[in-house]
C-alpha positions, 0 to 999 in steps of 0.5 A: 580129747582131754589131756592133762593140761586141759584138766589142770586148766579147768581145775585151776579156773574153778579154784581161782573162781572160788578164791575170788568168791571167798575174798569178795565175801570177806571184803564185803563183810569187812566193809558192811559189818557193824564197826567196819571190821575194826571191833568198834560197835555203832550205836545203831544203823539208823537215825532218828528224825526229830519231830519236835514232839518229845512226849507221846500224847495218847488220844483218849478213847471215850468209852461208850457204855453198852446201855447207850449203844443199845438205846441208839441201836438200829434193828435194820443194821442188826438184821444185816449182822444177823447174817453171820448167825444165820448158818446155825440159828433160825428166827422162827419159833421152835425151829432149832438148827445147829443152834437154838432158835432165837425167836423171843430170845431177849429176856428168855431164860438161858437154856429155855429153847424147847427141844434143844439140848444145851451143852451146860456151860451156859449156866455161867452166863446168867439166868436170862438172856438180858441185853447185857448177857447177850452182849457179853456172850456174843462178844466171845462165846468161848470166853463168857461160857468156857466149854460151850459147843458154840464154835463162833468166835464172836462179834468184836464191834460193840455197835454191831452187837448192840444192833444185833440185839436190837434186831433180836428184840424185835423178834416176838415178845 
């Protein structure tokens, strides 16, 4: 079935194929490598499209203060933002969940929710939950009170924070 000549042809075919493959790779590397294989380096492989604008004009973003955002805040939009908080906090007076109840929280003493055991890290935030202190805390709980047990990452949009605090201000008081 297989004689010596057949085996020799098969091995020769495999070696020939390997040789063609290696030579093809070497030719491709020579053609497509930087410098054309002659040791000359090109500045870059791409080209720049001139737009006529030599300077980078950065747009100035007008920073709006939190007081202005809070004055224009919408409590109804804040109620929608509160859905993020609903998993851990309740708005009924004295009804603690995973987190303390948020009824009448605006201007309440920090750590003042009856029946809730705080982590102690909140002392760094301030004495009372003023709108400004709430804004700072809601933006990044771990950043404003390192060591807090609150695992929420925060709300990044200042408008959402202002709306949420306006909603919380409508609860009690």
